BAMAR-797754 format. One record per residue: residue in three letters; x, y, z negated of N, C-alpha, C, O, CB in turn. Coordinates in steps of 0.2 Angstrom, whole numbers, plus 5000, padded with zeros to 4 digits. Glycine has a CB too. Layout:
<pts>
AlaXYZXYZXYZXYZXYZ/...
</pts>
This chain:
<pts>
Met560252444627559552444626559252514627559552564625559352424620/Ala558752524630558452584633558152624625557852604621557752564639/Asp558252684626557852734619557152714619556952704625557952814620/Lys556752724614556052714613555852774616556152824615555852704607/Leu555352774619554952824623554452864617554052834615554452784627/Ser554552924616554052964612553452964614553352964620554253024611/Pro552952964610552252954610551953014612552153064609551952924605/Asp551453014616550953064618550553084612550053054611550553054624/Val550853134607550653144602549853174602549453144599551253194599/Glu549753214606548953234608548553184609548053174606548753284614/Ala548753144613548353084616548253044611547653024611548753054621/Cys548753034607548552974601548153004595547852964592549252954597/Leu548153064594547853104589547153104590546653074586548053174589/Leu546953124597546253124600545953064601545353054600546153154605/Ala546353014602546052944602545852914596545352884595546552894605/His546352924590546352914584545552944580545152914577546952934580/Leu545553014583544953044580544253014582543753014578544953104581/Asn544353004589543752984593543552914590542952894590543952974601/Ser544052874587543852804585543652814577543052794575544652734586/Asp544052844574543952844566543552914564543152914559544852834562/Gly543652954567543253014565543653074560543453124559542552994562/Glu544253044558544553094554545353074552545453014551544153114547/Val545753114551546453104548546453144541546453204540546953144554/Gln546553104535546553114528547253154527547253204524546453044523/Asp547853134529548453154528548853164534548953104537548953114522/Ser549053214537549453224543550153204542550553184547549353294546/Arg550353204537551053174535551153114536551553084540551253184528/Ser550653074533550652994535550452974540550752924543550352964531/Tyr550053014544549852994551550553014555550752974559549153044554/Ala550953074554551553084558552053024557552352994562551953154556/Ser552052994551552552934549552352874554552752844556552552904541/Ser551652864555551452804559551552814566551452764570550652784557/Leu551652874569551852884575552452884576552652874582551652944578/Gly552852894571553552894572553952964574554452974576553752864578/Val553453014573553653084575553653124569553353104564553053124579/Ser554053184569554153234564553453264561553053264566554553284566/His553253294557552753324555552753374558552153384560552653344549/Lys553253424560553253484563552953474571552653514574553853504563/Glu553153424573552853414580552053394580551753424584553253344583/Leu551853354576551153344575550853414573550253424575550953284568/Glu551153454569550753524567550753554573550153584574551153564561/Asp551253564578551153614584550553584588550153634590551853604589/Val550453524588549853494592549253514589548753534593549753424591/Ile549253504583548653524577548453594578547853614579548853524569/Lys548953634579548753714581548453734587548053774588549253774580/Ser548853694592548553704598547853674599547453714601548853664603/Leu547653624597546953594597546453634594545853644596547053534595/Ser546753654586546253704582546153764586545553794585546553734575/Ala546553794590546353864594545753854598545353894598546953904598/Phe545753794602545253784606544553744602544053714606545653744612/Arg544553744595544053714592544053644593543553614590543453744594/Ile544453604597544353534598544353484591544053424590544953514603/Val544853514587544953474580544853544575545053604575545853434580/Glu544553514569544553564563545053534558545053474557543953574560/Ser545453584555545953564551545853604544545753664544546553574554/Thr546053564539545953584532546653594528546953534527545453534528/Asp546953644526547553654523547453594516547053594513547753734522/Val548053554515548053524509548853544507549353534510547953434511/Thr548753564500549353604497549653544491549153524488549153684493/Lys550253524490550353484484551253504484551553514489549953394486/Glu551353504477552053514475552253454474551953414469552053564470/Thr552853424476553153354476553853374474554053434474553253324484/Trp554153324472554853334469555353304476555053264479554953274462/Val555853324477556353324482556953334480557153374476556253374487/Val557353284483558153284481558553344484558353374489558553224482/Thr559053344479559453424481559953394487559853344490560053454474/Glu560353444489560853424494561453384490561653344494561253494497/Glu561553394484562053354479561853284479562153234480562053394472/Ala561153274478560853214477560853164484560953104484560053224475/Lys560753204489560753174496561553134497561653094501560553244501/Gly562053154493562753134494562753074490563053024492563253174492/Tyr562353074485562353024480561852954483561952904481562153064473/Val561352974486560952934491561552884496561652824495560452994497/Ala561752924499562252894504562852854502563052804504562452954509/Asn563152884496563752864494563752824487564352804485564252924494/Gly563252814483563152814476563352864471563752914472563452774475/Ser563052854465563152904460563952924459564352894462562952874454/Pro564052974454564752994453564952924450565552904451564853054448/Glu564652904445565052854440565052784443565452744441564552854433/Ala564652774448564752714453565352724457565752674457564052704458/Gln565352784460566052794464566552794461567052774463566152864468/Leu566652814453567152814450567352734448567952724448567052854445/Val566952704447567052634445567252594451567752554450566252604442/Ala567152604457567352574463567952604465568352574470566752584469/Ala568152654462568852684465569452654460570052674460568952764465/Ile569252624456569752604450569952524451569552484449569452614442/Pro570552504453570852444455570852404448570752434443571652444458/Leu570952344448571052294442571552314438571552304433571252224443/Glu572052354440572752364435572452424432572852454428573552374439/Gly571952464434571752534431572152594436572452574440572052544424/Ala571952644434572152704438572252764434572052764428571552724443/Ser572552814435572752864431572252924432571952934437573552884433/Lys572052964428571553014428571653064434571153094437571553044422/Asp572453084436572653114441572353084448572153124452573353124441/Val572553014449572452994455571652984456571452994462572852924455/Leu571252974451570552974452570353034454569853044458570252954448/Lys570553084451570353154452570453174459570053204462570753194448/Glu571053154462571153164469570653124473570253154477571953154472/Lys570653064472570053024476569453054476569053054481570052964473/Leu569153074470568453094470568253164470567753194472568153064464/Gly568853204468568653274470568253304464568353294458568253284476/Ser567653354466567353384461566853334458566453364453566953434464/Ile566753274459566253224456566653184450566353144446566053164461/Phe567253204449567653164444567353164437567253114434568353184443/Asp567353234434567153254428566353224427566153194421567253334427/Ile566053234432565353194430565353114430564953084426564853204435/Gly565653094435565853024434566052994429565852944426566253004439/Met566653024426566853004419566553014414566552964409567353024417/Lys566153074413565753074407565153004407565152964402565253164408/Thr564853004413564252954413564552884412564252844409563852964419/Ala565152874416565352804416565552784410565452724409565752784421/Ala565952824405566052824398565552804394565552754390566152884397/Lys564952844395564452844391564052774392563652744388564052914393/Asn564052744400563752674400564152614398564052564400563552654406/Lys564852644395565252594393565652544398565852494397564952554388/Trp565652584407565952544411566652564411566952524415565652554417/Ile566952604408567652614408567852624401567552634396567852674412/Gly568652614402568952614394569652644395569852664401569052524391/Phe570052654391570652664392571252624388571052594383570852724390/Glu571752624391572352584388572452604381572452664379572952604393/Lys572652554377572852584371573452624370573952594373572952544367/Gly573452674368574052714367574052774373574352824372574852674367/Asn573752754378573752804384573052814387572752774391574252774391/Lys572952864385572252894387572152914394571652934397572052954383/Asp572852924397572852954404572552884409572252904414573652974406/Leu572752824407572552774411571852744411571652714405572952724409/Val571352744416570852724416570652644418570952624423570552764419/Leu570252614413570152544415569552514416569052534412570552494411/Arg569352474421568752454422568552394417568952354415568652434428/Lys567952404414567652354408567152314411566952264407567252404401/Val566952324416566352284420566552264426566952304430565652334421/Asp566352204428566552184436566052214440566252224446566552114438/Asn565352224439564752234444564352274439564352264433564352154447/Ile564152324442563652374440562952374443562852354449563952444440/Asn562452404440561852424444561852504444561952544440561152384440/Asp561752524450561852604452561052614452560652614457562252634461/Asp560852624445560152644444560052714448559552724451560052654436/Leu560452774446560452834449560252844456559952884458560952864447/Gln560652794460560552794467559952764469559552804473561052754469/Glu559652704466559152674468558552734466558152744470559052614464/Gln558452764460557952814458557952864464557352864467558152854451/Leu558552894466558552944472558152914477557752954479559152964475/Lys558352854480558152834486557352814486556952824491558552774487/Arg557152784480556352784478556052854479555652854483556152754470/Leu556252904476556052974476556052994483555553024486556453014471/Glu556552984486556553014494556152984498556053024503557153004497/Ser555952904497555452884502554752894500554352874504555652814502/Gly554552924494553952934492553652894488553052904487553652944497/Glu553952854484553752814480553752844472554152894471554152744480/Ala553352814468553052844463553652834457553852774457552352824460/Val553952874453554452864448554152884440553652914440555052904450/Ser554452854436554152874429554352934427554852964430554352834424/Asp553952964422554153034420554753044416554953094415553553074416/Lys555052984414555652984411556152994416556653024414555652934406/Val556052964421556652974426556553034429557053064430556652914432/Ile556053064431556053134434556353184428556553244429555253154436/Asp556253164422556553224417557353214417557653274416556353204409/Asp557653154418558353134418558653174425559153204425558453044417/Leu558253164430558453184436558453264436558753304440558053154442/Lys557953294433557853364433558453384428558753444430557153384430/Arg558653364423559153374418559953374422560353414422559153314411/Arg559953324427560553334430560553374437560953374441560953274431/Lys559853414438559853464442559953424449560253454454560353514441/Leu559553364450559653324456559053334459558953304465559953254456/Ile558553364457557853364461557453434460557553464455557353314458/Met557153454464556853514464556153514467556053484472557253564467/Lys555653554463555053554467554953594473555153654475554553584462/Glu554553564477554453604484553753594486553553534485554853574490/Lys553353644488552753664490552653624497552853654502552653734489/Ser552353574498552153534503551353564507550853564504552153454500/Ile551453574513550753594516550753554522551053554527550653674517/Trp550053504521549853464528549153474529548853524527549853374527/Tyr548853434532548153444536547753384535547953334536548153464544/Ala547153394533546653344534546153364540545953424540546253334528/Leu546053314545545853344552545153294553544953244551546553324558/Lys544753334557544153304559543953324566544353364568543553324554/Lys543453304569543253334576543053404575542753424570542653294580/Gly543153434580542853494581542253504584541953454586543253524584/Pro541853564585541253574589541453564597541053564601540953644587/Gln542053564599542253574607542653504606543253514609542553654610/Phe542553444603543053394602542953354611542353354614542853344594/Val543453334613543553294619543953234618544453244615543653324624/Ala543853184621544353124619545053134623545553124620544053044622/Lys544953174628545553204632545453274634544953294636545653164637/Arg546053304634545953384635546153374642546453334644546453444631/Lys545853424645545853434652546353504653546153554650545053454656/Lys546953504656547353544656547153594661547153584667547853514657/Met547053664659546853714663547353744666547853754662546453764660/Ala547353764673547953804675547853874674547253904672548053804682/Thr548353914674548353984672548354034678548054084678549053994667/Asp548754004683548854044689548854014696549053954696549654074688/Val548554044701548454004708549254004712549554054714547854034712/Thr549453944712550153934714550053914722549553904724550553874710/Gln550753924726550653914733550453834734550053824739551353934737/Glu550753784730550453714730549653714730549353684734550753674724/His549353744726548553744726548353774732547853754734548153774719/Leu548653824734548353854742548553814747548153814752548653924743/Arg548953764747549153734752548753664752548553634758549853724752/Ser548653644747548153574746547553594744547153544743548453534741/Gly547253644744546653674742546253644736545653654735546153664747/Asp546653604732546453584725546153644721545753624716547053564722/Trp546353704722546153754717545453764717545153794713546553824718/Lys545053734722544353734722544053684716543553704713544153714729/Glu544353644715544253594709544553604702544253584697544453524712/Ile545053644702545453664695545053704691544753754693546153694697/Glu545153694686544753734680545353784677545953764675544453684672/Phe545153844679545653894676545553914669545053914666545553964681/Lys546153944666546053964659545754034659545954064664546853964655/Asp545354064655545154124655545554174653545954164648544554134652/Tyr545654234656546054294654545754314648545154314647546254354660/Asn546254344644546054374637546254444638546754464637546454344631/Phe545654484641545754564642545854594636546154644637545254594645/Gly545654564629545754614623546354594619546354614613545154614619/Ala546854554623547354534619547854604618547954644623547654474623/Gln548154594613548654664613549354644617549654594616548854684604/Gly549554694620550154684623550754694618550754714612550254734628/Gln551454664620552054684616552154754614552154794619552654664620/Pro552154774608552354834607552954874610553554844612552354834599/Ile552854934612553454964615554054974611553955004605553255034618/Ala554554964613555254984608555355054611555555074616555954924610/Ile555255094605555355174606555655194599555555164593554655214607/Gly555955244600556255274593555655324590555155334593556955324595/Tyr555855344584555355374579555755434575556255424572555055324574/Ala555455494576555655554574555755544565555255534562555155624577/Gln556255554561556355554555556055624553556255674556556955544552/Pro555655614547555355684545555855734544555755794545554855684540/Leu556355714541556855764538557155804544557355864543557355724534/Leu557255764550557555804555557055844559557155894562557855754561/Glu556455814557555955854561555855934557555755984561555255804561/Val555855924551555855994547556456034548556356094547555755984540/Arg557055994548557656024549557756064556558056114556558155974548/Glu557356044561557456084567556956134567557156184569557356044574/Ala556456124564555956184563556256244559556256304562555256164558/Ile556556234554556956274550557556304553557656364553557156234543/Glu557856264557558356294562558256344567558656394568558556244565/Asn557456334570557256374574556956444572556856494575556856344578/Ile556856434565556756504562557256544560557256604560556356494557/Phe557756514558558356554556558556574564558756634564558956504553/Leu558556544569558856574575558456624578558656674581558856514581/Gln557756624576557356674580557356744574557156794576556456644581/Met557656734569557856794564558656814565558856864561557756764556/Gly558956794570559556814571560256794569560756814570559556874570/Phe560056734565560656714560561056654565560756624570560356684553/Ser561656654563562156604566562356544561562256554555562756634569/Glu562556494564562556434559563356424557563856424561562156354563/Met563356414551564056394547564256334550563756284551564056404540/Pro564956314549565156254551565156214543565356234538565956254555/Thr564856154544564756124536565056054537564756014533563856114534/Asn565556034541565755964542566255954537566555894537566055954549/Asn566355984531566955974526566455944520566355984516567556044524/Phe566355884520565955864513566455864507566155874501565555784513/Ala567055844508567455854502567855934503568055954508568055794502/Glu567855954496568056024494568456034489568555984485567456064493/Ser568856094489569256094482568856134477568356164479569856134483/Ser568956134471568656164466568656234466568256274463568856144460/Phe569156264470569356334471568756354475568556414474569956334474/Trp568556314481568056354485567356334483566856364484568156334493/Asn567356294479566656264477566356304470565856314468566656174476/Phe566956314466566856344460567156414458566856464457567056284454/Asp567756424459568256474456568056534461567856584458569056464456/Ala568056524468567956584472567156614471566956664472568156574481/Leu566756574468566056594466566056624459565456644457565656524466/Phe566556644457566656674450566256624446565956644441566256744450/Gln566356554446566156514441566656484437567156454438565956464444/Pro566556504430567156484425567356414425566956364427566956514418/Gln567956404423568156324425567956274418568056214418569056324427/Gln567656314413567356284408566556274409566256244405567456314401/His566356294415565756284416565356214417565656174421565656314422/Pro564856184414564556124413564556084420564556024420563956134410/Ala564356124426564356094432565056064433565156004436564256144436/Arg565556094431566156054433566355984429566955954429566756104432/Asp565855964425566055904421565855834426565555844431565555894412/Ser566155784424566155724429565555704429565355674434566655684426/His565055724423564355704423563855724429563355684430564155734419/Asp564055794431563755824437564155824442563855854447563455894435/Thr564755804444565155814449565455744451565655704447565655874448/Phe565455744457565955684460566555714461566555764465565755644467/Phe567255694458567855714460568155654462568055594460568155744454/Leu568555664468568955624472569555594468569855624463569155654478/Glu569655534470570255504466570955514472571455544470570155404466/Ala570755494478571355524483570955544490570555514493571955464485/Pro571255604492571755644488571455684483570955714484572155684492/Ala571755684476571455704470571555794469571255824465571855664464/Ala571955824474572055894474572255924480572555894485572455904468/Thr572055994481572156034487572656064486572656104480571456084490/Lys573356064489573856114487573856184492573956244489574656084489/Gln573556174498573556224502572956274501572356264503573656194509/Leu573056334497572656384496572856454499573356454501572556384490/Pro572456504500572656564501573056604495572756624490571956614504/Glu573656604495573956624488573756704486573656704480574756624490/Asp573756754490573556824488572856814485572656844480573656884494/Tyr572356774489571656774487571556754480571156774476571356754491/Leu572056694480571956644473572156684467571856684462572456574473/Glu572656724468572956774463572356824460572256834454573456814467/Lys572056854467571456894463570956874461570656914457571256924466/Val570756804463570156764459570356754451570056764446569956694463/Lys571056724451571356714444571356764439571156754433572156684444/Glu571556834441571456894438570756904436570556904430571756944443/Val570256904440569656924439569356874433569056904428569356924445/His569456814435569356774430569656784423569256774418569556714432/Lys570256794422570556804416570356864413570156864407571256794417/Ser570456934416570556994415569957034418569757084416571257014418/Gly569657014421569157054425569257094431569757074434568857094420/Gly569057144433569257184438568557204442568057174441569857154443/Tyr568657254447568157274451567357294447566757284449567957204457/Gly567457314441566857334438566657284432566157294429566457344443/Ser566957214432566757154428567457144422567957154424566657094432/Lys567257124417567557104411567857044412568257024407567057114406/Gly567657014416567956934417567756894411567456914406568856924419/Tyr568056824411567956784406568356784401568156764395567856724408/Gly568956804402569456814396569656734393569656714387568956854389/Tyr569756694399570056624396570756614400570856664404569556554398/Asp571056564399571856554401571556504409571256454409572456504394/Trp571556544414571356504420571856464422572456484421571156544426/Lys571856394425572256344427572256334433571756304435572156304424/Arg572656334438572856314445572556254446572156234450573556324447/Glu572756194442572656134444571956114442571856054444573056094441/Glu571556154439570856144439570656164446570256124450570356184433/Ala570856214448570656244455570856204460570456204465570956304456/Glu571256164460571656114466571156044465571255994468572656094463/Lys570756044461570555964461569955964466569556014466570255934453/Asn570055904470569455904475568855854473568955814469569755874482/Leu568355874476567755854475567155844482567355864487567455904471/Leu566655814480566255824485565755874483565655884477565855764485/Arg565555924487565455974487564755984485564355944487565456004493/Thr564656024479563956024475563456064478562856064477564056044468/His563656104483563156154485563556184492564156184492562956234478/Thr563156204497563356224503563556304502563656334507562756214508/Thr563556334496563756384495564556394496564756454497563556404491/Ala564956334495565656334496565756354502566156394503565956274494/Val565356334507565456354515565356424516565756454520565056304520/Ser564856454513564656514512565356574510565456624513564056504506/Thr565756534505566256584502566856574507567156624509566456554493/Arg566956514510567456524516567356554521567756584524567556474519/Met566656574523566456604529566556684527566756724531565756584531/Leu566356694521566356774519567156794519567256844520565956774511/Tyr567556744516568256764515568556774522568856824524568756704511/Lys568356734527568556734534568256784537568656814541568356674538/Leu567556814535567456894539567756944536567756994539566756914539/Ala567956934529568256984526569057014529569257064529568356964519/Gln569356954532569856964536569856994543570257024546570156914538/Glu569256994545569257024553569157104552568757134548568456984558/Lys569457134556569457214556569257234562569557214567570157244554/Pro568857294564568557304558567857254556567657204559568257384559/Phe567657274549567057234547566457244552566357294555566757254539/Ala566157184553565557184557565057144553565257104549565657154566/Pro564357164552563857144549563757064551563757064557563357184549/Lys563557014547563456944550562756924546562556944541564156894548/Arg562456874550561856834547562156764548562256744554561056844550/Tyr562156724542562356654542561856604540561456624535562956644539/Tyr561856544542561456494539561756434539562256424543560756494542/Ser561556384534561756304535561256274532560756294529562556274532/Ile561256204535560856144532561356084533561556064539560056134537/Asp561456064527561856004528561855964520561455994516562656034530/Arg562155914519562155874515562755894508563255924509562455804519/Val562455884501562755904496562655844492562155804492562455964494/Phe563155844486563155794481563155804474563555844472563755754482/Arg562855774470562655784463562655724459562255684460561955814462/Asn563155714454563055664449562455664445562555664439563655664445/Glu562055654448561355644443560955584444560955544449560955704445/Ala560555564438560155494439559655504444559355554446559755474431/Val559555444448559055444453558355434451558255384447559255384458/Asp557955464453557255454451556755474457557055484462557055494445/Arg556155474456555755494461555855554466555755564472555155514458/Thr556055604462556155674466556955704466557055754468555655744462/His557355644464558155654463558555614467558455554466558355654457/Leu558955624471559555574474560155604472560155664470559455574482/Ala560655564471561355594471561555644477562055684477561855534471/Glu561355634482561455664488560855694492560355654493561655624493/Phe560855754494560255784497560455844501561055864502559655804490/His560055864504560155914510559955984507559355994504559755894517/Gln560456034507560256104505560256154511560756164515560856134499/Ile559656194511559656254516559856314512559756314506558856264520/Glu560256354516560556404514560556474520560656464526561356384511/Gly560456524517560456594521560756634518560656634512559856624524/Leu561256684521561356744519561556794524561656774530561956744515/Ile561556854522561556924525562156964522562156974516560956954525/Cys562656974525563057024524563157084528563457084534563457004524/Asp563057154524562857204527562957264523562957254517562257204529/Tyr563057334525563157384520562557404518562057404522563457444523/Gly562357424511561857454508561257404507560657434506561757514512/Leu561357334507560857294506560657284498561157284493560957224509/Thr559857294497559657294491559257234488559157184492559357354490/Leu558957234483558557184481557857174485557457124486558357194473/Gly557757244487557057254492557257224498556757204501556657334493/Asp557757224501557857184508557957104506557757064510558657214512/Leu558057084500558157024500557356984499557156934502558757014494/Ile557057024495556257014494555957014502555656974504555857084488/Gly556157064505555757064512556057014517555656984521555857124516/Val556656994517556856934521556556864519556456824523557456934521/Leu556456854512556156804510555556794512555356744513556156794504/Glu555156844512554456854513554356824521553956774523554156944511/Asp554856854525554856834531554956754533554656724537555256874535/Phe555456744529555656674531555156624529554956584533556456654528/Phe554956624523554456584519553856584523553556534523554356594512/Ser553656644526553056644528553056604535552456574537552856714529/Ser553556594539553656564544553656474543553556434548554356594546/Leu553756474536553756394534552956384532552756334530554356364527/Gly552556434532551856414530551756434523551256394521551556344531/Met552156474519552056494512552056564512552556594512552456474507/Ser551456584512551456664512551256684506551356744505551056694516/Lys551056644500550956674493551656654490551856594489550256644489/Leu551956714488552756704484552656744478552256784477553456724489/Arg553156714473553156744467553956744466554356704468552756714462/Phe554156794462554956784461555056804453554756854451555356834465/Lys555456754449555656774443556256774442556556724445555356734438/Pro556556824437557156844436557556754433557256704430557256914430/Ala558256754436558656704434559256714433559456774434558556664439/Tyr559756664431560356674430560856624435560756564434560556664422/Asn561256654439561856624442562456644441562556704442561756634448/Pro563056614440563756634439563956684444564356734443564256584439/Tyr563656674451563956724456563456764460563556784465564356684461/Thr562856774456562256824460562056864454562156834448561456784464/Glu561956924455561656964450561357034454561757064458562256994444/Pro560857054453560257004451560156934454560456924459559657024453/Ser559656884450559656824454558856824453558556854449560256754452/Met558556774457557856774457557556694459557656674465557656834464/Glu557256654455556956604457556356614461555956654460556756564451/Ile556256574467555656584471555056534471555156474473555856594478/Phe554456554468554056514468553456524474553356584477553756524461/Ser553056464476552556474481552056434478552056394474552756454488/Tyr551356474481550756424478550556384482550456394488550156454478/His550456324479550356264483549556244483549256224477550856194481/Asp549356254489548656244489548356174487547856154484548456264496/Gly548756134489548656054488548656024480548355984478549256014492/Leu549156054477549356054469548856104465548656094459550156084468/Lys548656154468548356214464548756234459548556234454547656204461/Lys549356254461549856284456550356314459550556284465550056234451/Trp550856364457551356384458552056324457552256304452551256434454/Val552256324463552956274463553656304464553656354469552956214469/Glu554156284460554756324463555056294469555056234469555356334458/Val555256344474555456314482556256334482556556304486554956354489/Gly556456384479557156394480557456444476557056474471557356424488/Asn558156464477558456504472558656574476558656564482559056464468/Ser558856624474559056674478559456724473559456724467558456714482/Gly559856774477560156834473560656864477560956844482560356804465/Met560956924474561356964478562156944475562356934469561257044477/Phe562556934480563256914477563556964473563557024474563656894484/Arg563856944468564156994463564857034466565157004470564456964457/Pro564857084464565557124467566257094465566757104468565457214466/Glu566257074459567057034458566956964461567456924460567257004448/Met566556934465566556884470566756914477567256884481565956854470/Leu566456964479566656994485567157034486567457024492566257024487/Leu567357084482567857124482568557094483568857104488567857164477/Pro568757044479569357004480569356974487569956964488569356964476/Met568956954491569056934497569256984503569656964508568456904498/Gly569057054500569357104505568857134508569057164513569857074511/Leu568157124507567557154510567557234508567757244503566857104507/Pro567457274512567357334512566957354505566557314503567157364518/Glu567057414502566657454497565857454500565757464506567057524495/Gly565557454497564757464498564357404503563757404505564657554503/Val564757364505564557294508564157244503564557214499565157264511/Asn563557224503563257174500563057114504563057104510562657204497/Val563057064499562756994502562156974498562256944493563156944502/Ile561456974502561056924500560956864501561056844507560556954501/Ala560856824497560656744499560156714496559956734491561256704499/Trp559956654498559456614495559556544498559856544503558856634497/Gly559356484493559456424496558856384493558456414490560156384493/Leu558756334496558256274494558456224497558956224501557556284497/Ser558156154495558256094497557756084503557256114503558156034491/Leu558056044508557656014514557155964512556755954516558056004519/Glu557255914507556955864506556155894502555555864504557355814501/Arg556155944497555555954494555055984499554455964499555655994487/Pro555256034504554656044508554455994513553956004516554756104512/Thr554855944515554755894520554255844515553755814518555655844523/Met554355834508554055794505553155814504552655784503554455774499/Ile553255884504552555924504552155924510551555924510552756004502/Leu552455924516552255934522552055864524551555854527552655964527/Tyr552355814522552155744524551755704519551555654521552655704525/Gly551655734514551355704508551655644506551355584505550655704510/Ile552255654504552755594501552855614494553055664492553555594505/Asp552755564489552855584482553355544479553455554473552355574479/Asn553855504484554455474482555055494486555055474492554455394481/Ile555555524483556055544489556455484492556855494497556555594486/Arg556455434489556855374490556455344497556855304501556755314482/Asp555855354498555455324504555755364509555755334515554655344502/Leu555955434508556155474514556855464515556955464521556055544512/Phe557255454511558055464512558455424508558255424502558255544511/Gly558955394509559355354507559255274509558955254514559355364499/Pro559555234505559555154507558955114506558955054508559955114504/Lys558355154503557755124502557255154506556655164504557455114495/Val557455184511556955224516556455184518556555124520557355254522/Asp555855214518555155164520555055174529554755224531554355194515/Phe555455124532555255144540554655144542554455174547555655094544/Asn554155104539553555084541553255164540552955184545553255024536/Leu553355204536553155274533553355314538552955354540553455304527/Ile554055304541554155354547553955334552553855374556554855364548/Lys553755264555553355254561552655274561552355294566553455194562/Ser552455274555551655284556551555364555550955384555551255244550/Asn551955414554551955474554551655514560551855484566552455494553/Pro551255564560550855584567551455634569551955654566549955624566/Leu551255634577551855684580551655754577552155784575551855674588/Cys551155764577550955844575550655844568550355794565550255864580/Arg550855904566550455904558550255974557550356014561550855884551/Leu550055984551549856054549550356084545550656044541549256064545/Gly550656144545551256174542551656214547551456264550551656124539/Leu552356174548552756214551552656194559552956224563553356204548/
</pts>
């Protein structure tokens, strides 16, 4: 027997409207045509675009059966399937469970409640049928609901309790003739083809108007991440000032280079697991420069090079612990030690911009990982005045010409200064970095000559980027919750850097 041909949905709908003037329920009309509502909906949208029909959305919440319930509609309720699976002589629970699978427990409970089954006296494992025939009310109720028939509130409550139905929002349409209504839509051509030219029918064909105001497809292009833009600008400033970049590709570092070589005591709070991410594997670094390590140990325990030290029992196992570096100053320590081994000594200017990690609470202005900018100059006879002069040159290149300096404390710099810049937008002074001169008890054990000083400063990359781009939540800029729309919408040019 040949398949039934699908109706011309558009032709049927236009004929119906031409005759009756309206369609009150597009779902019912789709059913009367024997087509899906989606197929009718596509036709409605096409006709509405040309104002041939006018449609009004009708929204209603209805109860629909779940996937579990659809299985019961097809095969019967769990209790009915259980009774059907029990032969005249009865069956053990294990046999029934193997036959029914996951619905066994539900079927047993409901069938027992309906008194459809019982158990052999003295043998609770053998299940017996107590009735010859049953009415599968659950299957009937689900079928009625699925076909759109009305059911009582009590039935709805029972089905909800068994989680066999759920609310679903249905949208359909009420339709009437539009201002451009026609009983049959003339199909307009979009292009002149070879066939049109050969036959000459292009003279009678009605062509579809071109929409010259339509938007084209967006061009697939990349976008500049604000952090990378500001990072590149800062790198260019460092290069213009004669600095060389330090290698910063080792995110994992030992406590020795991150803390001990920086004259930071082992009982310092920064070494606590609440502030630092320590590695489980590999947990320790065994290869450290032994001669240098002994000098660092003595400076911590007993002092030297003009220092009294900290006077505690320094432990090698603490220095060997591996961690995610908490600052790029760990890289500066390695570079200064390497520079000290080169003879004769030659002054250097180094910078780095890379990621560091701190175990702290995440909020609008803090992340557990961020980028640190660091610059240092190593040369004879450097003073605090040199540091202030270099900082003024550096920050003025960033567009921050109003600077103030406040005394501060760092374990590895003395003197130390916090750097503040006046923010014209906020109308107040904001902290933008930290700085200082590395202590002799940190530099001299490395082997640097007497009279050589190191001036250094550091700041985050995120804070100036947020100021320049007007971003008030760091999570929109960097991390797993980054706002890509913010990145796409940022201008190519901006004031500042």
